[in-house]
N, CA, C and O of each residue as an XYZ file, in Angstrom:
736
protein
N     -26.006      9.770    -86.489
C     -26.016      8.332    -86.658
C     -25.750      8.017    -88.116
O     -26.142      8.777    -89.002
N     -25.078      6.889    -88.372
C     -24.697      6.507    -89.726
C     -25.929      6.080    -90.518
O     -26.818      5.405    -89.999
N     -25.962      6.488    -91.784
C     -27.034      6.087    -92.692
C     -26.690      4.786    -93.381
O     -27.536      4.225    -94.078
N     -25.485      4.289    -93.211
C     -25.053      3.081    -93.901
C     -25.689      1.883    -93.217
O     -25.638      1.739    -91.996
N     -26.288      1.029    -94.032
C     -26.920     -0.177    -93.489
C     -25.986     -1.361    -93.623
O     -25.271     -1.502    -94.615
N     -26.001     -2.196    -92.623
C     -25.234     -3.437    -92.680
C     -25.970     -4.391    -93.592
O     -27.159     -4.213    -93.856
N     -25.259     -5.419    -94.083
C     -25.947     -6.410    -94.919
C     -26.975     -7.195    -94.094
O     -26.934     -7.196    -92.864
N     -27.877     -7.846    -94.784
C     -28.919     -8.639    -94.129
C     -28.264     -9.745    -93.316
O     -27.394    -10.450    -93.828
N     -28.663     -9.910    -92.064
C     -28.053    -10.939    -91.229
C     -28.395    -12.361    -91.664
O     -27.755    -13.315    -91.223
N     -29.398    -12.505    -92.526
C     -29.804    -13.853    -92.920
C     -29.242    -14.271    -94.270
O     -28.710    -15.372    -94.410
N     -29.361    -13.382    -95.281
C     -28.912    -13.768    -96.611
C     -27.682    -13.011    -97.077
O     -27.074    -13.385    -98.079
N     -27.299    -11.944    -96.364
C     -26.138    -11.157    -96.747
C     -26.449    -10.110    -97.779
O     -25.551     -9.389    -98.214
N     -27.714    -10.002    -98.190
C     -28.119     -9.014    -99.185
C     -28.085     -7.616    -98.603
O     -27.885     -7.426    -97.404
N     -28.285     -6.635    -99.481
C     -28.252     -5.238    -99.068
C     -29.493     -4.910    -98.266
O     -30.577     -5.443    -98.505
N     -29.304     -4.012    -97.301
C     -30.447     -3.542    -96.520
C     -31.135     -2.412    -97.255
O     -30.536     -1.760    -98.110
N     -32.401     -2.180    -96.920
C     -33.185     -1.159    -97.594
C     -34.038     -0.458    -96.543
O     -34.659     -1.110    -95.703
N     -34.068      0.920    -96.593
C     -34.891      1.703    -95.671
C     -35.958      2.411    -96.516
O     -35.666      3.001    -97.557
N     -37.189      2.331    -96.036
C     -38.296      2.974    -96.769
C     -39.182      3.721    -95.796
O     -39.176      3.500    -94.585
N     -39.960      4.638    -96.411
C     -40.917      5.406    -95.623
C     -42.291      5.161    -96.233
O     -42.490      5.308    -97.438
N     -43.237      4.783    -95.368
C     -44.558      4.503    -95.884
C     -45.572      4.785    -94.790
O     -45.397      4.355    -93.649
N     -46.627      5.504    -95.133
C     -47.691      5.855    -94.215
C     -47.162      6.549    -92.950
O     -47.659      6.312    -91.850
N     -46.179      7.381    -93.116
C     -45.626      8.172    -92.006
C     -44.700      7.382    -91.088
O     -44.300      7.889    -90.040
N     -44.356      6.164    -91.454
C     -43.479      5.336    -90.637
C     -42.270      4.924    -91.459
O     -42.303      4.898    -92.689
N     -41.225      4.609    -90.758
C     -39.983      4.148    -91.378
C     -39.790      2.684    -91.056
O     -40.150      2.214    -89.976
N     -39.220      1.974    -92.003
C     -38.910      0.570    -91.759
C     -37.649      0.219    -92.518
O     -37.275      0.896    -93.476
N     -36.988     -0.862    -92.074
C     -35.796     -1.367    -92.748
C     -36.031     -2.829    -93.053
O     -36.652     -3.541    -92.264
N     -35.538     -3.281    -94.195
C     -35.754     -4.668    -94.597
C     -34.664     -5.076    -95.560
O     -33.861     -4.255    -96.003
N     -34.647     -6.370    -95.879
C     -33.689     -6.906    -96.835
C     -34.257     -6.641    -98.236
O     -35.423     -6.929    -98.503
N     -33.425     -6.092    -99.121
C     -33.870     -5.820   -100.492
C     -34.310     -7.100   -101.185
O     -35.267     -7.095   -101.958
N     -33.616     -8.192   -100.910
C     -33.964     -9.461   -101.562
C     -35.369     -9.887   -101.165
O     -36.099    -10.437   -101.990
N     -35.748     -9.654    -99.966
C     -37.058    -10.068    -99.487
C     -38.133     -9.093    -99.963
O     -39.198     -9.525   -100.403
N     -37.882     -7.816    -99.886
C     -38.885     -6.819   -100.169
C     -39.042     -6.546   -101.653
O     -40.145     -6.578   -102.198
N     -37.904     -6.273   -102.301
C     -38.010     -5.856   -103.680
C     -38.050     -7.024   -104.641
O     -38.813     -7.023   -105.607
N     -37.215     -8.032   -104.368
C     -37.141     -9.125   -105.329
C     -38.041    -10.282   -104.952
O     -38.456    -11.057   -105.814
N     -38.347    -10.404   -103.668
C     -39.235    -11.480   -103.229
C     -38.658    -12.852   -103.444
O     -39.410    -13.797   -103.683
N     -37.295    -13.006   -103.365
C     -36.683    -14.301   -103.639
C     -36.493    -15.144   -102.388
O     -35.655    -16.045   -102.355
N     -37.258    -14.851   -101.386
C     -37.339    -15.750   -100.252
C     -36.375    -15.545    -99.112
O     -36.061    -16.504    -98.407
N     -35.894    -14.349    -98.903
C     -35.055    -14.115    -97.717
C     -35.927    -14.291    -96.488
O     -37.117    -13.977    -96.513
N     -35.351    -14.780    -95.442
C     -36.116    -15.136    -94.241
C     -36.438    -13.950    -93.339
O     -37.024    -14.139    -92.273
N     -36.067    -12.719    -93.742
C     -36.393    -11.570    -92.894
C     -37.903    -11.470    -92.870
O     -38.568    -11.363    -93.900
N     -38.423    -11.511    -91.633
C     -39.867    -11.600    -91.471
C     -40.555    -10.256    -91.454
O     -40.157     -9.340    -92.174
N     -41.584    -10.131    -90.640
C     -42.422     -8.931    -90.659
C     -41.607     -7.692    -90.382
O     -40.631     -7.701    -89.632
N     -42.042     -6.642    -91.010
C     -41.331     -5.380    -90.891
C     -41.779     -4.665    -89.633
O     -42.959     -4.632    -89.284
N     -40.782     -4.089    -88.962
C     -41.108     -3.288    -87.795
C     -41.030     -1.847    -88.219
O     -40.078     -1.441    -88.886
N     -42.003     -1.083    -87.848
C     -42.044      0.320    -88.224
C     -41.471      1.174    -87.111
O     -41.617      0.862    -85.929
N     -40.816      2.260    -87.505
C     -40.182      3.172    -86.543
C     -40.619      4.588    -86.832
O     -41.069      4.900    -87.935
N     -40.484      5.443    -85.837
C     -40.897      6.826    -85.967
C     -39.892      7.648    -86.782
O     -40.253      8.681    -87.347
N     -38.624      7.191    -86.847
C     -37.628      7.969    -87.590
C     -36.756      7.033    -88.409
O     -36.643      5.836    -88.143
N     -36.147      7.641    -89.419
C     -35.220      6.887    -90.261
C     -34.047      6.372    -89.416
O     -33.622      5.227    -89.572
N     -33.522      7.231    -88.511
C     -32.378      6.856    -87.678
C     -32.699      5.644    -86.814
O     -31.856      4.766    -86.632
N     -33.938      5.595    -86.273
C     -34.337      4.465    -85.426
C     -34.429      3.193    -86.266
O     -34.048      2.116    -85.807
N     -34.935      3.314    -87.499
C     -35.028      2.151    -88.386
C     -33.637      1.626    -88.728
O     -33.393      0.420    -88.686
N     -32.708      2.558    -89.074
C     -31.340      2.149    -89.421
C     -30.678      1.491    -88.203
O     -30.029      0.453    -88.333
N     -30.841      2.095    -87.023
C     -30.222      1.545    -85.807
C     -30.766      0.152    -85.516
O     -30.000     -0.743    -85.159
N     -32.068     -0.047    -85.663
C     -32.666     -1.361    -85.409
C     -32.148     -2.384    -86.415
O     -31.803     -3.506    -86.045
N     -32.093     -1.985    -87.717
C     -31.584     -2.895    -88.738
C     -30.130     -3.280    -88.464
O     -29.747     -4.437    -88.641
N     -29.327     -2.316    -88.035
C     -27.887     -2.560    -87.836
C     -27.578     -3.268    -86.513
O     -26.440     -3.677    -86.279
N     -28.581     -3.413    -85.658
C     -28.355     -4.112    -84.392
C     -28.372     -5.608    -84.652
O     -29.284     -6.132    -85.291
N     -27.351     -6.287    -84.150
C     -27.236     -7.735    -84.349
C     -27.120     -8.415    -82.998
O     -26.516     -7.892    -82.062
N     -27.699     -9.566    -82.926
C     -27.481    -10.403    -81.734
C     -26.034    -10.872    -81.793
O     -25.511    -11.214    -82.853
N     -25.417    -10.879    -80.643
C     -23.995    -11.237    -80.617
C     -23.833    -12.744    -80.780
O     -24.548    -13.536    -80.166
N     -22.899    -13.108    -81.604
C     -22.544    -14.506    -81.828
C     -22.041    -15.075    -80.501
O     -21.215    -14.441    -79.845
N     -22.519    -16.263    -80.084
C     -22.079    -16.839    -78.807
C     -20.564    -17.013    -78.721
O     -19.984    -16.835    -77.650
N     -19.923    -17.357    -79.824
C     -18.462    -17.507    -79.814
C     -17.812    -16.145    -79.571
O     -16.828    -16.029    -78.841
N     -18.395    -15.100    -80.212
C     -17.863    -13.748    -80.008
C     -18.123    -13.291    -78.572
O     -17.273    -12.649    -77.955
N     -19.297    -13.624    -78.048
C     -19.613    -13.263    -76.658
C     -18.631    -13.948    -75.706
O     -18.179    -13.336    -74.738
N     -18.300    -15.206    -75.976
C     -17.335    -15.925    -75.136
C     -15.962    -15.270    -75.226
O     -15.263    -15.128    -74.222
N     -15.579    -14.869    -76.455
C     -14.292    -14.180    -76.625
C     -14.273    -12.845    -75.881
O     -13.280    -12.485    -75.249
N     -15.419    -12.099    -75.969
C     -15.493    -10.830    -75.241
C     -15.367    -11.060    -73.730
O     -14.672    -10.317    -73.037
N     -16.050    -12.102    -73.228
C     -15.965    -12.409    -71.794
C     -14.543    -12.806    -71.419
O     -14.016    -12.375    -70.393
N     -13.933    -13.629    -72.260
C     -12.548    -14.037    -72.006
C     -11.610    -12.825    -72.010
O     -10.706    -12.720    -71.180
N     -11.845    -11.909    -72.964
C     -11.048    -10.695    -73.034
C     -11.241     -9.847    -71.771
O     -10.274     -9.332    -71.210
N     -12.494     -9.707    -71.331
C     -12.778     -8.928    -70.119
C     -12.114     -9.582    -68.909
O     -11.516     -8.906    -68.072
N     -12.231    -10.930    -68.833
C     -11.583    -11.646    -67.713
C     -10.068    -11.461    -67.757
O      -9.421    -11.255    -66.730
N      -9.517    -11.539    -68.975
C      -8.070    -11.371    -69.127
C      -7.645     -9.963    -68.718
O      -6.629     -9.775    -68.050
N      -8.446     -8.972    -69.134
C      -8.138     -7.591    -68.745
C      -8.195     -7.443    -67.223
O      -7.320     -6.824    -66.618
N      -9.242     -8.022    -66.611
C      -9.390     -7.943    -65.158
C      -8.196     -8.636    -64.469
O      -7.627     -8.111    -63.512
N      -7.835     -9.817    -64.975
C      -6.674    -10.532    -64.400
C      -5.392     -9.726    -64.590
O      -4.543     -9.666    -63.701
N      -5.265     -9.102    -65.773
C      -4.084     -8.275    -66.029
C      -4.036     -7.094    -65.067
O      -2.978     -6.762    -64.531
N      -5.192     -6.458    -64.851
C      -5.243     -5.341    -63.906
C      -4.883     -5.803    -62.493
O      -4.156     -5.121    -61.771
N      -5.407     -6.980    -62.110
C      -5.058     -7.520    -60.788
C      -3.560     -7.817    -60.713
O      -2.910     -7.533    -59.707
N      -3.025     -8.393    -61.790
C      -1.596     -8.696    -61.826
C      -0.781     -7.410    -61.774
O       0.242     -7.338    -61.091
N      -1.246     -6.390    -62.506
C      -0.542     -5.103    -62.467
C      -0.577     -4.511    -61.061
O       0.408     -3.947    -60.585
N      -1.746     -4.653    -60.395
C      -1.848     -4.177    -59.009
C      -0.877     -4.941    -58.113
O      -0.208     -4.352    -57.263
N      -0.806     -6.267    -58.314
C       0.123     -7.076    -57.516
C       1.568     -6.681    -57.796
O       2.385     -6.589    -56.880
N       1.874     -6.450    -59.069
C       3.240     -6.032    -59.431
C       3.545     -4.670    -58.819
O       4.633     -4.454    -58.285
N       2.573     -3.743    -58.898
C       2.785     -2.419    -58.307
C       2.969     -2.530    -56.799
O       3.822     -1.859    -56.218
N       2.165     -3.380    -56.172
C       2.298     -3.591    -54.724
C       3.649     -4.212    -54.390
O       4.306     -3.809    -53.430
N       4.056     -5.193    -55.186
C       5.368     -5.827    -54.968
C       6.485     -4.819    -55.202
O       7.476     -4.808    -54.471
N       6.331     -3.975    -56.214
C       7.345     -2.952    -56.492
C       7.446     -1.979    -55.320
O       8.543     -1.571    -54.938
N       6.304     -1.611    -54.753
C       6.303     -0.718    -53.591
C       7.009     -1.386    -52.416
O       7.820     -0.765    -51.730
N       6.686     -2.673    -52.192
C       7.357     -3.399    -51.096
C       8.855     -3.482    -51.348
O       9.656     -3.320    -50.428
N       9.231     -3.736    -52.603
C      10.655     -3.803    -52.942
C      11.341     -2.460    -52.730
O      12.467     -2.403    -52.236
N      10.661     -1.384    -53.105
C      11.236     -0.045    -52.889
C      11.411      0.220    -51.398
O      12.430      0.764    -50.972
N      10.403     -0.171    -50.601
C      10.507      0.013    -49.148
C      11.651     -0.823    -48.593
O      12.416     -0.360    -47.747
N      11.762     -2.058    -49.075
C      12.849     -2.931    -48.614
C      14.198     -2.366    -49.049
O      15.177     -2.425    -48.305
N      14.238     -1.813    -50.272
C      15.476     -1.188    -50.754
C      15.863     -0.027    -49.860
O      17.039      0.156    -49.545
N      14.865      0.767    -49.445
C      15.147      1.895    -48.538
C      15.693      1.381    -47.214
O      16.653      1.934    -46.677
N      15.071      0.299    -46.676
C      15.569     -0.274    -45.411
C      16.989     -0.800    -45.592
O      17.837     -0.619    -44.718
N      17.246     -1.445    -46.718
C      18.593     -1.965    -46.989
C      19.592     -0.820    -47.133
O      20.714     -0.899    -46.632
N      19.181      0.242    -47.819
C      20.070      1.399    -47.971
C      20.392      2.012    -46.617
O      21.535      2.383    -46.346
N      19.354      2.118    -45.755
C      19.577      2.664    -44.412
C      20.515      1.766    -43.612
O      21.424      2.254    -42.940
N      20.294      0.446    -43.686
C      21.151     -0.495    -42.967
C      22.582     -0.429    -43.499
O      23.540     -0.476    -42.727
N      22.720     -0.320    -44.801
C      24.048     -0.232    -45.407
C      24.748      1.052    -44.971
O      25.944      1.042    -44.679
N      24.010      2.150    -44.928
C      24.597      3.422    -44.486
C      25.049      3.303    -43.027
O      26.118      3.795    -42.664
N      24.229      2.646    -42.189
C      24.598      2.464    -40.788
C      25.846      1.590    -40.671
O      26.730      1.871    -39.861
N      25.918      0.536    -41.476
C      27.096     -0.333    -41.450
C      28.340      0.404    -41.929
O      29.426      0.225    -41.378
N      28.178      1.235    -42.959
C      29.321      2.020    -43.438
C      29.803      2.984    -42.366
O      31.007      3.168    -42.187
N      28.858      3.605    -41.645
C      29.222      4.530    -40.562
C      29.943      3.765    -39.460
O      30.973      4.212    -38.956
N      29.395      2.605    -39.088
C      30.025      1.789    -38.051
C      31.420      1.350    -38.491
O      32.359      1.363    -37.694
N      31.554      0.964    -39.751
C      32.857      0.560    -40.281
C      33.834      1.723    -40.236
O      34.996      1.552    -39.866
N      33.360      2.910    -40.614
C      34.212      4.098    -40.582
C      34.649      4.417    -39.150
O      35.812      4.731    -38.897
N      33.686      4.330    -38.211
C      34.013      4.587    -36.802
C      35.002      3.558    -36.278
O      35.943      3.902    -35.562
N      34.788      2.288    -36.637
C      35.687      1.215    -36.200
C      37.079      1.416    -36.791
O      38.084      1.211    -36.111
N      37.133      1.812    -38.045
C      38.420      2.063    -38.699
C      39.158      3.190    -37.983
O      40.358      3.086    -37.726
N      38.440      4.268    -37.659
C      39.062      5.393    -36.956
C      39.572      4.953    -35.577
O      40.662      5.345    -35.160
N      38.776      4.134    -34.874
C      39.188      3.626    -33.560
C      40.430      2.760    -33.698
O      41.363      2.884    -32.905
N      40.451      1.883    -34.699
C      41.610      1.026    -34.909
C      42.849      1.847    -35.264
O      43.956      1.519    -34.835
N      42.666      2.905    -36.041
C      43.804      3.763    -36.374
C      44.354      4.445    -35.117
O      45.567      4.561    -34.947
N      43.439      4.899    -34.228
C      43.896      5.525    -32.973
C      44.634      4.504    -32.113
O      45.678      4.813    -31.538
N      44.091      3.284    -32.023
C      44.757      2.241    -31.227
C      46.097      1.861    -31.855
O      47.068      1.612    -31.140
N      46.153      1.816    -33.163
C      47.396      1.503    -33.864
C      48.438      2.577    -33.572
O      49.603      2.266    -33.325
N      48.018      3.839    -33.601
C      48.933      4.936    -33.275
C      49.429      4.807    -31.836
O      50.608      5.028    -31.559
N      48.514      4.444    -30.914
C      48.903      4.266    -29.514
C      49.900      3.112    -29.383
O      50.870      3.213    -28.632
N      49.664      2.019    -30.111
C      50.592      0.875    -30.078
C      51.964      1.285    -30.620
O      52.996      0.919    -30.057
N      51.966      2.047    -31.718
C      53.250      2.527    -32.258
C      53.985      3.376    -31.227
O      55.198      3.254    -31.058
N      53.243      4.232    -30.545
C      53.844      5.081    -29.520
C      54.425      4.224    -28.396
O      55.528      4.484    -27.914
N      53.665      3.187    -27.978
C      54.156      2.285    -26.927
C      55.391      1.523    -27.404
O      56.328      1.309    -26.634
N      55.392      1.113    -28.675
C      56.560      0.410    -29.213
C      57.784      1.322    -29.234
O      58.899      0.894    -28.937
N      57.557      2.581    -29.587
C      58.679      3.537    -29.577
C      59.185      3.715    -28.146
O      60.392      3.738    -27.907
N      58.238      3.844    -27.178
C      58.628      3.969    -25.771
C      59.374      2.721    -25.321
O      60.375      2.813    -24.611
N      58.884      1.548    -25.734
C      59.531      0.288    -25.363
C      60.927      0.208    -25.974
O      61.877     -0.219    -25.319
N      61.039      0.622    -27.230
C      62.342      0.624    -27.898
C      63.299      1.568    -27.171
O      64.463      1.235    -26.947
N      62.790      2.763    -26.800
C      63.614      3.707    -26.045
C      64.023      3.109    -24.702
O      65.168      3.267    -24.277
N      63.092      2.420    -24.027
C      63.394      1.803    -22.727
C      64.441      0.704    -22.897
O      65.333      0.549    -22.063
N      64.321     -0.058    -23.987
C      65.307     -1.116    -24.221
C      66.683     -0.514    -24.505
O      67.701     -1.030    -24.044
N      66.705      0.565    -25.257
C      67.978      1.246    -25.525
C      68.566      1.773    -24.218
O      69.763      1.645    -23.960
N      67.701      2.367    -23.403
C      68.155      2.896    -22.103
C      68.641      1.759    -21.211
O      69.652      1.902    -20.524
N      67.940      0.643    -21.215
C      68.343     -0.511    -20.404
C      69.702     -1.026    -20.846
O      70.568     -1.342    -20.030
N      69.867     -1.104    -22.196
C      71.149     -1.568    -22.717
C      72.263     -0.631    -22.251
O      73.350     -1.080    -21.888
N      71.982      0.688    -22.265
C      72.988      1.645    -21.803
C      73.265      1.461    -20.320
O      74.417      1.516    -19.888
N      72.197      1.239    -19.530
C      72.369      1.014    -18.079
C      73.164     -0.262    -17.845
O      74.057     -0.297    -16.998
N      72.831     -1.332    -18.614
C      73.558     -2.592    -18.462
C      75.031     -2.410    -18.845
O      75.914     -2.978    -18.204
N      75.292     -1.622    -19.886
C      76.683     -1.352    -20.279
C      77.396     -0.585    -19.166
O      78.539     -0.897    -18.831
N      76.726      0.415    -18.594
C      77.312      1.166    -17.475
C      77.546      0.263    -16.277
O      78.569      0.365    -15.601
N      76.592     -0.622    -16.019
C      76.724     -1.562    -14.898
C      77.913     -2.490    -15.117
O      78.676     -2.773    -14.193
N      78.056     -2.956    -16.349
C      79.196     -3.826    -16.666
C      80.503     -3.070    -16.446
O      81.464     -3.618    -15.906
N      80.531     -1.822    -16.864
C      81.737     -1.020    -16.657
C      82.004     -0.833    -15.161
O      83.141     -0.917    -14.697
N      80.920     -0.578    -14.422
C      81.083     -0.404    -12.969
C      81.572     -1.699    -12.318
O      82.430     -1.668    -11.436
N      81.025     -2.835    -12.755
C      81.471     -4.126    -12.195
C      82.954     -4.335    -12.495
O      83.735     -4.750    -11.638
N      83.305     -4.035    -13.726
C      84.710     -4.198    -14.112
C      85.584     -3.261    -13.273
O      86.647     -3.651    -12.791
N      85.117     -2.025    -13.110
C      85.878     -1.074    -12.297
C      85.942     -1.541    -10.855
O      86.968     -1.393    -10.192
N      84.838     -2.110    -10.368
C      84.809     -2.625     -8.999
C      85.757     -3.794     -8.851
O      86.500     -3.890     -7.874
N      85.725     -4.694     -9.842
C      86.661     -5.824     -9.783
C      88.099     -5.323     -9.790
O      88.950     -5.801     -9.041
N      88.339     -4.360    -10.645
C      89.695     -3.791    -10.699
C      90.018     -3.140     -9.361
O      91.119     -3.299     -8.834
N      89.060     -2.414     -8.820
C      89.285     -1.761     -7.523
C      89.483     -2.786     -6.435
O      90.336     -2.600     -5.567
N      88.728     -3.855     -6.453
C      88.850     -4.874     -5.420
C      90.204     -5.554     -5.504
O      90.866     -5.788     -4.493
N      90.600     -5.864     -6.723
C      91.914     -6.508     -6.848
C      93.009     -5.545     -6.413
O      93.987     -5.946     -5.782
N      92.839     -4.286     -6.751
C      93.818     -3.302     -6.296
C      93.647     -3.059     -4.805
O      94.622     -2.805     -4.098
N      92.426     -3.137     -4.332
C      92.181     -2.937     -2.911
C      92.834     -4.017     -2.083
O      93.309     -3.727     -0.985
N      92.881     -5.245     -2.553
C      93.529     -6.326     -1.820
C      95.019     -6.055     -1.716
O      95.629     -6.251     -0.664
N      95.575     -5.618     -2.780
C      97.003     -5.322     -2.720
C      97.247     -4.111     -1.838
O      98.258     -4.049     -1.139
N      96.356     -3.171     -1.858
C      96.485     -2.004     -0.987
C      96.295     -2.453      0.455
O      97.022     -2.001      1.340
N      95.337     -3.328      0.704
C      95.108     -3.836      2.061
C      96.341     -4.574      2.562
O      96.806     -4.397      3.688
N      96.827     -5.384      1.690
C      98.055     -6.102      2.073
C      99.179     -5.125      2.382
O      99.930     -5.305      3.340
N      99.279     -4.119      1.580
C     100.307     -3.093      1.800
C     100.034     -2.370      3.113
O     100.953     -2.139      3.899
N      98.769     -2.011      3.353
C      98.410     -1.329      4.589
C      98.661     -2.237      5.798
O      99.154     -1.761      6.821
N      98.349     -3.477      5.709
C      98.625     -4.399      6.814
C     100.131     -4.493      7.083
O     100.611     -4.465      8.217
N     100.797     -4.600      6.016
C     102.270     -4.669      6.166
C     102.784     -3.383      6.782
O     103.665     -3.405      7.641
N     102.220     -2.238      6.331
C     102.664     -0.957      6.859
C     102.266     -0.849      8.316
O     103.041     -0.329      9.119
N     101.099     -1.317      8.684
C     100.659     -1.268     10.076
C     101.555     -2.177     10.931
O     101.980     -1.833     12.034
N     101.802     -3.311     10.376
C     102.680     -4.227     11.119
C     104.035     -3.579     11.323
O     104.614     -3.705     12.402
N     104.539     -2.917     10.360
C     105.846     -2.227     10.471
C     105.739     -1.087     11.468
O     106.644     -0.870     12.273
N     104.614     -0.347     11.411
C     104.404      0.739     12.361
C     104.333      0.186     13.787
O     104.916      0.738     14.719
N     103.623     -0.885     13.920
C     103.509     -1.505     15.244
C     104.910     -1.939     15.734
O     105.274     -1.748     16.894
N     105.625     -2.491     14.856
C     106.975     -2.923     15.224
C     107.799     -1.710     15.579
O     108.579     -1.776     16.529
N     107.673     -0.629     14.884
C     108.452      0.583     15.166
C     107.970      1.190     16.470
O     108.820      1.705     17.196
N     106.809      1.187     16.813
C     106.288      1.703     18.034
C     106.820      0.882     19.213
O     107.217      1.388     20.263
N     106.794     -0.371     18.960
C     107.318     -1.252     20.010
C     108.783     -0.939     20.272
O     109.197     -0.844     21.427
N     109.529     -0.788     19.275
C     110.954     -0.458     19.406
C     111.077      0.896     20.079
O     111.940      1.081     20.937
N     110.266      1.807     19.722
C     110.348      3.146     20.310
C     109.944      3.062     21.788
O     110.504      3.817     22.582
N     109.145      2.322     22.153
C     108.739      2.198     23.541
C     109.863      1.495     24.326
O     110.133      1.794     25.489
N     110.421      0.662     23.709
C     111.518     -0.012     24.342
C     112.696      0.936     24.423
O     113.527      0.744     25.311
N     112.818      1.770     23.720
C     113.940      2.719     23.728
C     113.564      3.804     24.666
O     114.334      4.744     24.864
């Protein structure tokens, strides 16, 4: 324990520790040695020097200081509560961040799957367009062949009429010759 004495709480004078009749006491030097009227009253005796020094150095707390200490304690308690709330909010935010990360990962997977599906459908559409283009080319070729056949048919028909006319004429001539031969 410290041997240093605080100043007198009443006059601010130096403290004094003495030993007398096997007891220790502490007092204000102004009151004890000089007798100039310090208000420190009757001396309390202690069994040890350390107890006397501790008693002398003990002060009643100033009410303003006590209020400040209480305010400080309340502020610390409020700060601890606020820190707990912040920590709790941070935990909730971390949990929400994890849920958001999971949802985002699921959306990215779904987007990737959808993209792959669209690419497959796009490839199928391209294949169908190529087939359609080939069919249109084939149709155009068939239509060209059909046009040629129609033209050939028209040519054949026009030639067929002249051939028919020729055949009719030839038949008529044959019939006439047969008739003559029968008559002969």
